[in-house]
C-alpha positions in Angstrom: -130.0 -112.5 23.6 -131.1 -115.3 25.8 -133.5 -114.5 28.6 -133.5 -110.7 28.1 -136.0 -110.2 31.0 -133.6 -112.0 33.4 -130.8 -109.6 32.3 -133.1 -106.6 32.9 -134.1 -108.1 36.3 -130.5 -108.5 37.3 -129.6 -104.9 36.2 -132.7 -103.7 38.1 -131.5 -105.4 41.3 -128.0 -104.1 41.0 -129.3 -100.5 40.5 -131.5 -100.8 43.6 -128.6 -102.2 45.7 -126.2 -99.5 44.6 -128.7 -96.7 45.0 -129.7 -97.8 48.5 -126.0 -98.2 49.4 -125.2 -94.7 48.3 -128.5 -93.1 49.3 -130.1 -95.2 52.0 -133.9 -94.8 52.2 -134.8 -92.4 55.0 -135.9 -94.2 58.1 -139.2 -92.7 59.3 -139.4 -91.9 63.0 -142.7 -91.5 64.9 -141.0 -91.0 68.3 -143.3 -87.9 68.8 -146.3 -90.2 68.7 -144.9 -92.6 71.3 -147.4 -93.1 74.1 -150.0 -90.7 72.8 -153.7 -91.5 72.6 -155.2 -91.0 69.2 -158.2 -91.6 66.9 -157.3 -92.7 63.4 -159.0 -93.9 60.2 -157.8 -96.4 57.7 -158.8 -99.3 55.5 -158.6 -102.8 56.9 -156.1 -104.6 54.7 -155.5 -107.7 56.7 -156.4 -109.3 60.0 -155.2 -112.2 62.1 -155.3 -113.7 65.5 -152.2 -114.1 67.7 -151.5 -115.8 71.0 -150.2 -113.3 73.6 -149.6 -114.4 77.2 -151.9 -117.4 76.6 -154.7 -115.2 75.2 -155.9 -114.9 71.6 -156.0 -111.3 70.4 -157.1 -109.7 67.2 -154.6 -107.8 65.1 -155.7 -105.7 62.1 -153.4 -104.1 59.5 -154.6 -100.6 58.4 -153.5 -98.8 55.3 -154.3 -95.3 54.0 -154.1 -94.1 57.6 -155.0 -90.6 58.8 -154.6 -89.4 62.4 -157.6 -87.4 63.5 -156.7 -86.1 66.9 -153.4 -87.1 68.5 -153.5 -86.3 72.2 -150.1 -86.0 73.8 -149.2 -87.8 77.0 -145.7 -86.5 77.1 -143.8 -83.4 76.1 -142.3 -85.0 73.0 -145.5 -84.8 71.0 -145.4 -82.1 68.3 -149.0 -81.1 67.5 -147.9 -80.0 64.1 -147.3 -83.6 63.3 -150.8 -83.8 61.9 -149.5 -82.1 58.8 -147.2 -85.1 58.1 -149.7 -87.9 58.8 -150.0 -88.6 55.0 -146.5 -90.2 55.2 -147.8 -93.0 57.5 -148.4 -95.9 55.2 -149.8 -98.4 57.6 -150.6 -99.0 61.3 -150.6 -102.4 63.0 -153.5 -102.4 65.5 -153.6 -104.7 68.6 -157.3 -104.7 69.4 -158.7 -104.7 72.9 -162.3 -105.4 72.0 -163.6 -108.5 70.3 -165.4 -106.6 67.5 -163.9 -107.9 64.2 -164.0 -105.5 61.3 -164.6 -106.7 57.7 -161.7 -106.8 55.3 -161.7 -103.8 52.9 -163.9 -101.7 55.2 -162.9 -98.3 56.5 -162.7 -98.0 60.3 -162.2 -95.4 62.9 -160.0 -96.7 65.7 -158.9 -95.3 69.1 -155.8 -96.5 70.9 -152.3 -95.7 72.1 -149.4 -95.4 69.8 -146.2 -97.4 70.3 -143.2 -97.6 68.0 -141.9 -100.9 66.8 -138.7 -102.0 68.6 -135.5 -101.1 66.8 -132.5 -103.4 67.0 -130.0 -102.1 69.4 -127.5 -105.0 69.3 -125.6 -106.7 66.5 -127.6 -109.7 65.4 -130.9 -108.7 67.1 -134.1 -108.9 65.2 -135.2 -105.4 64.0 -139.0 -105.3 64.2 -139.1 -101.7 62.9 -137.3 -102.6 59.7 -139.3 -105.8 59.3 -142.7 -104.1 59.5 -141.5 -101.2 57.4 -141.0 -103.7 54.5 -144.6 -104.9 55.1 -145.9 -101.3 55.0 -146.6 -101.0 58.7 -144.7 -98.1 60.3 -146.2 -97.9 63.8 -148.5 -99.9 66.1 -151.6 -99.1 68.0 -152.2 -100.8 71.3 -155.5 -101.3 73.2 -157.4 -100.5 70.0 -161.1 -100.0 70.0 -163.3 -99.6 66.9 -165.5 -96.6 67.0 -167.0 -96.7 63.6 -167.0 -99.0 60.5 -168.1 -98.3 57.0 -170.8 -100.4 55.3 -168.7 -101.0 52.2 -166.2 -103.8 52.4 -164.4 -106.4 50.2 -166.9 -109.3 50.0 -164.6 -111.8 48.3 -161.7 -111.3 50.8 -164.1 -111.4 53.8 -165.8 -114.6 52.6 -162.3 -116.1 52.1 -161.5 -115.1 55.7 -164.6 -116.8 57.0 -163.7 -119.9 55.1 -160.3 -119.9 56.6 -161.7 -119.6 60.1 -164.0 -122.5 59.4 -161.1 -124.6 58.1 -159.0 -123.7 61.1 -161.7 -124.9 63.4 -162.1 -128.1 61.3 -158.4 -128.7 61.5 -158.5 -128.6 65.3 -161.1 -131.3 65.3 -159.5 -133.4 62.5 -155.8 -133.3 63.3 -155.8 -133.0 67.1 -152.3 -132.6 68.5 -150.8 -131.9 65.1 -153.4 -129.3 64.1 -151.0 -126.5 64.8 -148.6 -127.8 62.2 -151.3 -128.6 59.6 -152.8 -125.1 60.0 -149.4 -123.6 59.2 -148.8 -125.9 56.2 -152.2 -125.8 54.7 -153.6 -122.4 55.7 -150.5 -120.3 56.5 -151.7 -119.9 60.2 -148.6 -119.8 62.4 -150.0 -118.0 65.5 -150.7 -121.2 67.3 -147.6 -123.1 66.2 -145.9 -124.9 69.1 -142.6 -123.2 70.0 -140.8 -126.5 70.5 -141.9 -127.8 67.1 -141.0 -124.5 65.4 -137.6 -124.5 67.0 -137.0 -128.1 66.2 -137.7 -127.5 62.5 -135.8 -124.3 62.4 -132.6 -125.8 64.0 -132.7 -128.5 61.4 -133.2 -126.2 58.4 -136.6 -127.6 57.4 -138.8 -124.7 58.7 -139.7 -123.9 55.1 -142.2 -126.7 55.0 -144.4 -124.8 57.5 -144.8 -121.8 55.1 -147.0 -121.5 52.1 -144.4 -121.6 49.3 -143.7 -123.1 45.9 -143.9 -126.7 47.1 -147.4 -126.2 48.4 -148.6 -124.2 45.5 -147.2 -126.7 43.1 -148.9 -129.6 44.9 -152.3 -128.0 45.2 -152.3 -126.0 41.9 -151.0 -128.7 39.6 -153.2 -131.3 41.3 -156.3 -129.1 40.6 -155.2 -128.4 37.0 -154.6 -132.0 36.2 -158.0 -133.0 37.8 -159.8 -130.4 35.6 -158.1 -131.7 32.5 -159.1 -135.2 33.3 -162.7 -134.0 33.7 -162.4 -133.0 30.0 -162.7 -129.2 30.6 -161.5 -126.9 27.9 -157.9 -126.2 28.5 -158.3 -122.5 28.7 -161.1 -123.0 31.2 -158.8 -125.3 33.3 -156.1 -122.6 33.2 -158.4 -119.8 34.2 -160.1 -121.8 37.0 -156.8 -123.0 38.4 -155.2 -119.6 38.4 -158.2 -117.9 40.0 -158.5 -120.7 42.6 -154.8 -120.4 43.6 -155.0 -116.7 43.8 -157.9 -116.9 46.1 -156.1 -119.6 48.1 -153.1 -117.2 48.4 -155.3 -114.4 49.6 -157.0 -116.7 52.1 -153.6 -117.8 53.5 -152.2 -114.2 53.8 -150.4 -113.9 50.4 -146.8 -114.0 51.7 -144.1 -112.9 49.2 -143.1 -116.6 48.6 -146.7 -117.6 48.0 -147.2 -114.6 45.6 -144.0 -115.6 43.7 -145.2 -119.3 43.4 -148.7 -118.4 42.4 -147.6 -116.1 39.6 -145.0 -118.6 38.3 -147.6 -121.3 38.5 -149.9 -119.2 36.3 -147.2 -118.6 33.7 -146.4 -122.3 33.7 -149.9 -123.6 32.9 -150.8 -120.6 30.6 -147.7 -121.2 28.5 -149.1 -124.4 27.0 -152.4 -122.8 26.1 -150.7 -120.1 24.1 -148.2 -122.4 22.5 -145.2 -120.9 24.4 -142.3 -122.5 26.2 -142.3 -121.9 29.9 -139.0 -120.5 31.3 -138.8 -120.6 35.0 -136.1 -118.0 35.4 -137.9 -115.5 33.1 -141.2 -116.0 35.1 -139.2 -115.5 38.3 -137.6 -112.3 36.9 -141.0 -110.8 36.0 -142.4 -111.5 39.5 -139.2 -110.2 41.2 -139.2 -106.9 39.2 -142.9 -106.4 40.1 -142.4 -106.9 43.8 -139.2 -104.8 44.1 -140.7 -102.0 42.0 -143.4 -101.7 44.7 -141.1 -102.2 47.7 -137.3 -102.2 47.1 -136.7 -103.1 50.8 -137.8 -106.7 50.1 -134.1 -107.2 49.2 -133.6 -107.3 53.0 -136.5 -109.7 53.6 -135.4 -113.3 54.4 -138.6 -114.8 52.9 -138.0 -113.0 49.6 -134.3 -113.9 49.5 -134.9 -117.6 50.3 -137.8 -117.9 47.9 -136.1 -116.4 44.9 -132.7 -117.8 45.9 -134.1 -121.3 45.7 -135.4 -120.7 42.2 -132.1 -119.3 41.0 -130.4 -122.3 42.5 -132.6 -124.7 40.7 -132.5 -122.8 37.4 -128.8 -122.0 37.2 -126.8 -124.0 39.7 -128.6 -127.3 39.8 -127.6 -128.4 36.3 -123.9 -127.8 37.1 -124.1 -129.6 40.4 -125.9 -132.6 38.8 -123.2 -132.7 36.1 -120.4 -132.8 38.6 -121.9 -135.3 41.1 -121.0 -138.9 40.6 -123.6 -141.5 39.9 -126.7 -141.6 37.7 -129.8 -142.3 39.9 -132.9 -140.6 41.0 -131.2 -140.0 44.4 -128.5 -138.0 42.5 -131.2 -135.7 41.2 -132.7 -135.2 44.6 -129.2 -134.7 46.1 -128.3 -132.2 43.4 -131.5 -130.2 44.1 -131.0 -130.1 47.8 -127.2 -129.3 47.5 -127.6 -126.5 45.0 -130.3 -124.8 47.1 -128.3 -125.2 50.2 -125.2 -123.6 48.7 -126.9 -120.7 46.9 -129.0 -119.8 50.0 -126.0 -120.1 52.4 -125.5 -116.3 52.5 -129.1 -115.9 53.5 -128.9 -118.4 56.3 -125.8 -116.8 57.7 -127.0 -113.2 57.3 -130.3 -113.9 59.1 -129.7 -116.9 61.4 -125.9 -116.9 61.7 -125.7 -120.7 61.8 -126.1 -123.4 59.3 -127.9 -126.8 59.9 -125.4 -129.0 58.2 -127.6 -132.1 58.0 -130.5 -130.2 56.4 -129.0 -131.2 53.0 -129.9 -134.8 53.8 -133.0 -134.2 55.9 -134.6 -132.4 53.0 -134.2 -135.5 50.8 -136.6 -137.2 53.3 -138.9 -134.3 54.3 -139.7 -132.7 51.0 -141.1 -135.8 49.3 -142.9 -136.6 52.6 -144.4 -133.1 52.6 -146.0 -133.8 49.2 -147.8 -136.7 50.8 -148.8 -134.7 54.0 -150.3 -131.8 52.0 -152.2 -134.1 49.7 -153.5 -136.3 52.6 -154.3 -133.2 54.7 -156.5 -131.7 52.0 -158.3 -135.1 51.6 -158.8 -135.2 55.4 -160.4 -131.7 55.5 -162.7 -132.5 52.5 -163.7 -135.7 54.1 -164.2 -134.0 57.5 -166.6 -131.5 56.0 -169.0 -134.4 55.2 -168.1 -136.8 58.0 -165.7 -135.8 60.8 -164.7 -139.4 62.0 -163.6 -140.2 58.4 -161.4 -137.1 58.4 -159.8 -138.2 61.7 -159.3 -141.7 60.4 -157.6 -140.5 57.2 -155.3 -138.3 59.3 -153.6 -141.2 60.9 -150.8 -141.3 58.2 -150.2 -137.6 58.8 -149.6 -138.2 62.5 -147.2 -141.0 61.7 -145.3 -138.8 59.3 -144.9 -136.0 61.8 -143.6 -138.5 64.4 -141.1 -139.7 61.8 -140.1 -136.1 61.1 -139.5 -135.5 64.8 -137.5 -138.6 65.1 -135.2 -137.6 62.2 -134.8 -134.0 63.4 -134.0 -135.0 67.0 -131.5 -137.6 65.7 -129.9 -135.0 63.5 -129.4 -132.6 66.4 -127.5 -135.2 68.3 -125.0 -135.7 65.5 -121.6 -133.9 65.7 -121.6 -130.5 63.9 -125.4 -130.5 63.6 -125.4 -126.7 64.2 -122.5 -124.9 62.7 -122.5 -121.4 64.2 -120.5 -119.4 61.6 -121.6 -115.8 62.4 -122.8 -113.0 60.1 -120.6 -112.4 57.1 -119.4 -109.0 56.0 -120.9 -107.4 52.9 -117.7 -107.9 50.9 -117.8 -111.7 51.7 -121.3 -112.0 50.4 -120.3 -110.2 47.2 -117.2 -112.3 46.7 -119.3 -115.5 47.3 -121.8 -114.5 44.6 -119.0 -113.6 42.2 -117.3 -117.0 42.6 -120.5 -119.0 42.3 -121.5 -116.9 39.2 -118.1 -117.6 37.6 -118.3 -121.3 38.4 -121.7 -121.4 36.6 -120.4 -119.5 33.6 -117.1 -121.5 33.3 -118.4 -124.9 34.3 -117.8 -126.4 30.8 -114.1 -125.5 31.1 -113.7 -127.0 34.6 -113.0 -130.5 35.7 -115.2 -132.0 38.4 -112.4 -131.5 40.9 -111.9 -127.9 39.9 -115.6 -127.2 40.1 -115.8 -128.4 43.7 -112.6 -126.7 44.6 -114.0 -123.3 43.5 -117.3 -124.0 45.3 -115.4 -124.8 48.5 -113.4 -121.6 48.0 -116.7 -119.6 47.9 -118.0 -121.4 51.0 -114.7 -120.8 52.8 -114.7 -117.1 51.9 -118.2 -116.5 53.3 -117.6 -118.6 56.5 -114.2 -117.2 57.6 -114.3 -114.8 60.6 -111.5 -112.5 61.6 -110.5 -111.4 65.1 -107.5 -109.3 66.0 -106.8 -107.5 69.3 -109.3 -107.3 72.1 -113.0 -106.5 71.8 -115.3 -105.7 74.7 -119.1 -105.2 74.0 -121.7 -104.1 76.5 -124.9 -105.4 75.1 -128.0 -103.3 75.3 -130.1 -105.6 77.5 -132.3 -102.8 78.9 -132.1 -102.5 82.6 -129.4 -105.2 83.2 -125.9 -106.2 82.4 -124.3 -108.5 79.8 -120.7 -108.0 78.6 -119.0 -110.0 76.0 -115.2 -110.2 75.7 -113.2 -111.7 72.9 -109.5 -111.7 71.9 -107.2 -112.7 69.1 -106.3 -115.8 71.0 -109.8 -117.1 70.5 -110.8 -116.4 74.1 -114.5 -115.9 74.5 -116.0 -114.7 77.8 -119.4 -113.4 79.0 -119.9 -111.4 82.2 -123.5 -111.5 83.3 -126.6 -111.9 81.1 -129.9 -110.6 82.4 -132.5 -107.9 82.3 -135.4 -106.6 84.3 -137.0 -104.7 81.5 -136.6 -107.0 78.5 -138.4 -110.3 78.3 -136.4 -113.4 77.4 -133.2 -111.4 77.0 -131.1 -114.5 76.6 -133.2 -115.7 73.6 -133.7 -112.4 71.8 -130.6 -110.3 72.6 -127.7 -112.3 74.0 -127.9 -115.5 71.9 -128.4 -113.7 68.5 -125.5 -111.4 69.3 -123.1 -114.3 70.2 -124.2 -116.2 67.1 -123.8 -113.2 64.8 -120.3 -112.9 66.1 -119.6 -116.5 65.2 -119.3 -117.6 68.8 -119.6 -121.3 69.0 -118.2 -121.6 72.5 -117.7 -119.6 75.6 -114.6 -120.3 77.7 -116.3 -118.9 80.8 -119.6 -117.3 81.8 -119.2 -115.1 84.9 -122.3 -114.4 87.1 -121.4 -111.4 89.3 -124.3 -111.8 91.7 -127.8 -113.2 91.9 -130.0 -110.3 90.9 -132.2 -111.3 88.1 -131.1 -108.5 85.8 -127.6 -110.1 85.8 -128.4 -113.8 85.4 -131.9 -114.5 84.1 -130.7 -114.8 80.5 -128.1 -117.4 81.3 -130.6 -120.2 81.4 -131.4 -119.6 77.7 -127.7 -120.1 76.9 -127.7 -123.4 78.9 -130.8 -124.6 77.1 -129.3 -123.7 73.7 -126.1 -125.7 74.6 -128.2 -128.8 75.3 -129.6 -128.5 71.8 -126.2 -128.4 70.2 -125.7 -124.7 70.3 -123.0 -122.5 71.9 -120.8 -124.6 74.2 -120.1 -123.2 77.7 -116.9 -124.6 79.2 -117.1 -123.0 82.7 -119.8 -121.2 84.8 -117.9 -119.0 87.3 -119.9 -118.1 90.4 -118.9 -115.8 93.4 -117.6 -118.0 96.2 -119.8 -116.5 98.9 -121.0 -118.1 102.1 -123.7 -120.8 102.1 -126.2 -118.6 103.9 -126.0 -116.0 101.1 -126.4 -118.6 98.3 -130.0 -118.1 97.3 -132.4 -120.7 95.8 -131.7 -119.1 92.4 -128.0 -119.5 92.9 -128.3 -123.3 93.5 -130.8 -123.7 90.6 -128.4 -122.1 88.2 -125.5 -124.2 89.4 -127.6 -127.4 89.1 -128.8 -126.5 85.6 -125.2 -125.9 84.5 -123.9 -129.2 86.0 -126.8 -131.2 84.4 -125.8 -129.7 81.0 -122.2 -130.8 81.5 -120.8 -127.3 82.3 -118.0 -127.2 84.8 -118.9 -124.9 87.8 -116.0 -122.9 89.2 -116.2 -120.7 92.3 -114.0 -117.5 92.5 -113.1 -115.1 95.2 -110.8 -112.1 95.9 -107.2 -112.6 94.6 -107.8 -115.4 92.2 -107.2 -114.8 88.5 -107.9 -116.5 85.2 -105.2 -116.1 82.5 -105.3 -117.4 78.9 -102.8 -116.0 76.4 -102.5 -112.2 76.7 -105.7 -111.9 78.6 -105.9 -111.9 82.4 -109.0 -111.5 84.5 -108.5 -111.1 88.3 -111.1 -111.1 90.9 -111.0 -108.2 93.4 -114.2 -109.0 95.3 -115.9 -110.7 97.2 -113.9 -112.4 100.0 -114.2 -116.1 100.2 -117.2 -117.1 102.2 -118.5 -113.5 102.5 -122.1 -113.2 103.6 -124.6 -110.4 103.4 -128.3 -109.8 103.0 -127.5 -107.3 100.2 -126.7 -109.2 97.0 -125.1 -106.1 95.4 -122.5 -105.9 98.1 -121.2 -109.4 97.2 -120.9 -108.6 93.4 -117.9 -110.1 91.7 -115.4 -107.4 90.6 -113.1 -108.4 87.7 -110.0 -106.6 86.6 -108.9 -107.2 83.0 -105.4 -106.9 81.6 -104.5 -107.2 78.0 -101.1 -105.8 76.9 -101.4 -102.0 77.7 -105.2 -102.1 78.0 -107.0 -102.5 81.3 -110.6 -102.7 82.4 -112.6 -103.0 85.6 -116.0 -104.7 85.7 -117.9 -104.0 88.9 -121.3 -105.6 88.7 -123.7 -103.8 91.1 -121.1 -103.0 93.7 -122.1 -100.2 96.1 -120.9 -98.4 99.3 -119.3 -101.0 101.6 -118.4 -103.3 98.8 -116.9 -100.5 96.8 -115.0 -99.3 99.8 -113.5 -102.7 100.3 -112.4 -102.9 96.7 -110.9 -99.4 96.9 -108.9 -100.4 100.0 -107.8 -103.6 98.3 -106.6 -101.8 95.1 -104.8 -99.1 97.0 -103.0 -101.6 99.2 -99.7 -103.3 98.4 -100.6 -106.9 97.8 -97.7 -109.3 97.4 -97.9 -111.8 94.5 -98.8 -115.4 95.3 -99.4 -118.4 93.2 -102.9 -119.9 92.9 -103.9 -123.1 91.1 -104.5 -124.5 87.6 -107.7 -125.6 86.0 -108.0 -128.7 83.8 -107.6 -126.3 80.8 -104.3 -124.9 82.1 -105.9 -121.6 83.2 -103.8 -120.1 86.0 -105.1 -118.4 89.1 -102.8 -115.8 90.8 -102.9 -112.7 92.9 -102.2 -109.1 91.8 -100.2 -106.1 93.0 -102.0 -102.9 92.1 -104.4 -101.1 89.8 -104.6 -97.5 88.6 -105.3 -95.4 85.5 -107.5 -98.0 83.9 -108.6 -97.7 80.3 -112.2 -98.8 80.8 -114.6 -98.9 83.7 -117.9 -100.7 83.6 -119.8 -98.3 86.0 -121.4 -100.2 88.9 -125.1 -100.6 89.4 -126.1 -99.0 86.1 -124.8 -95.6 87.2 -126.6 -95.5 90.6 -125.7 -92.5 92.8 -124.7 -95.0 95.5 -121.9 -96.4 93.4 -118.7 -95.1 91.8 -117.8 -92.8 94.7 -115.3 -89.9 94.2 -112.4 -91.6 95.9 -113.0 -94.7 93.8 -112.9 -92.7 90.6 -109.8 -90.8 91.7 -108.1 -94.1 92.4 -108.9 -96.0 89.1 -108.9 -92.8 86.8 -110.9 -94.4 84.0 -110.4 -93.0 80.5 -113.7 -94.6 79.3 -116.8 -95.1 81.5 -119.4 -97.5 80.2 -122.9 -97.6 81.7 -125.5 -100.3 81.0 -129.0 -99.1 81.7 -132.5 -99.3 80.3 -134.2 -96.5 78.4 -136.4 -94.3 80.6 -136.0 -96.8 83.4 -138.1 -96.3 86.6 -134.9 -96.1 88.7 -133.6 -93.0 86.9 -130.3 -94.7 86.1 -127.8 -93.4 85.5 -128.1 -90.7 88.2 -126.9 -87.2 87.5 -124.5 -87.2 90.5 -122.6 -90.2 89.1 -122.4 -88.7 85.6 -121.1 -85.5 87.1 -118.4 -87.3 89.0 -117.3 -89.1 85.9 -117.3 -86.0 83.7 -115.3 -84.1 86.3 -112.7 -86.9 86.2 -112.4 -86.5 82.4 -113.9 -89.9 81.6 -115.6 -90.4 78.2 -119.1 -91.7 79.0 -120.9 -94.2 76.8 -124.4 -95.5 77.6 -126.3 -98.4 76.2 -129.6 -96.5 76.8 -128.4 -93.9 74.4 -126.2 -95.7 71.9 -127.4 -99.3 72.1 -124.6 -101.9 72.4 -121.2 -100.3 73.0 -118.1 -101.9 71.6 -114.6 -101.0 72.8 -111.8 -102.3 70.7 -108.1 -102.4 71.5 -105.9 -103.2 68.5 -102.2 -102.3 67.8 -102.0 -100.1 70.8 -105.1 -98.0 69.8 -108.5 -97.9 71.5 -111.7 -97.2 69.6 -115.3 -97.0 70.7 -118.4 -97.7 68.6 -122.1 -97.5 69.4 -124.5 -99.6 67.5 -127.0 -96.7 67.1 -126.1 -93.5 65.4 -128.0 -91.3 67.9 -125.6 -91.9 70.8 -124.2 -88.9 72.7 
């Protein structure tokens, strides 16, 4: 049997996947500890510095944690929890003081517990799951060290001190590019410039900023060859090289990709000493089994999947791709490598980032060879700077030129058509079918012609990139204390009503955009802003910025057509930003409607030119019709505004024609509204909205409330909930169930909450 360890590794992975699908690992909850002050002990496993609000703070990772005296600050804390503290694997401590503990030491720390944020929207980053993989289950804020043991890990602490010295040296040596070189050479990403990080990520070359196989190969093999040239005994060269690279990995944080690369490097150079043939896939299988045996959840870690996926691509798919590409040059080999990795890791890209940088296939042909030069020259610069700093700075000139060249290439790629293909998150069955097709193509390659080979590869790609939409879907995103509602239909209509929050920072970047991309939304036909309260619009700017970088295209920004005196500075700024980005700005008032296919959205409020000091009273109210389904979106409407809408709905309005947009979207008036399917409750469920006569008039079957958890306003208020319950409405809340999705398909309505703990 060829590669028996690889077969064992494959079987091991399949067993883990099936087991976790049938019997998911229990998700630990430390809600009872939330907000409580405590003193705990643990061993310092790792430490790092991060930039937060422009300030550098120390973060330590504690393992073997024991809670000594949790002190409740709320009624949720169960004092019997101390009997279960042995289940806490690790705590991430955000330190308040500047005292830095030594690695490996045992410390006593005091601080306030806070749970990691759990994803409450489709596509949102789940910090709780991410840190659970890393062995950290809860965080401690405002940490202060009370005691520290005398014993510590001297080797790791000295490596940490060396890293801090090299980081300082990098600042002096590389200047404006120090943040990139610190990431590439020392695994330090805390100071990485956000613009640079985003530029590299959007172009699919972010991998060069992580310590991975490429870096380990350059440094490790360079050292090994140097030792051999110095006529060291081969066994000594192997031992020294492996030990050096292991220490280098520890100094840089030992990410899963670095660990994989270091172990495989060790197998590679040791094979020659023992007269064995090095097999890359067997070595990879040994490392993979070892990592997954310790933490099966790494199967859901993007770094693990990218790292091992790239090796699988090179070991199994690359030979087939090279054989079926035309030509016989060195460029063909580079192209085959880039193409095979891009295809095999496509599911990972789509499952974690929801879009694919098409030109990364070609950019990597330039950037990967260039990175070899940058890493080599960077190491030489640091060594030179140790002895004579000006020499290090002088030798860094080629590095600066290479980075400017990288930026030029990346910016040029972003301006090419299709540079960012937003394809959405595939379903699990699509990933399985993709893997099966690619596996069969590899196994049956000898029997396939070149044309058949690429036809099957394209079939696999088509399978994983297809997205299906039938009927009407309305999702109220969980944006905390704010509003953001996404509407899509089977006619490819895509609409967003509001996008803001007063409780979540950068809601457009971290909640709205990931959701839209995960749904495969590459364009929005219209973005409605109901009124200019920040919790309804402050995330829209992030969407506009994303569009200017080749992201989701916004066709129309629709604003309430209120009087000039009521148009705030924020109103004009948003309009100006949209126009500069090439977005058409449309103004809407009572009686006008937008219709596209089966979907019709009619504005019920405000009056044209209406003015008021209260922005809520001028909220845009939209009535949606789709076959037998109807919905009413009310913004933050209250009192007088709600009374005006109630009178407008109950009146007998004659139908009158409006006007057409450039896209053929028709504006008309409406006749009447009653017995609606869905009501988006106004002003997050405030007692001053959704009055009794209004509820009796519209008679909603489903009431949807968007509000933040434990918000300071007390939304939704008990009075509003009682009125809705008495009317027989089914109430769904984002503060309880996360994002709420209402689907209308084939005459049936279904409601799904993102979280399971909805009520």
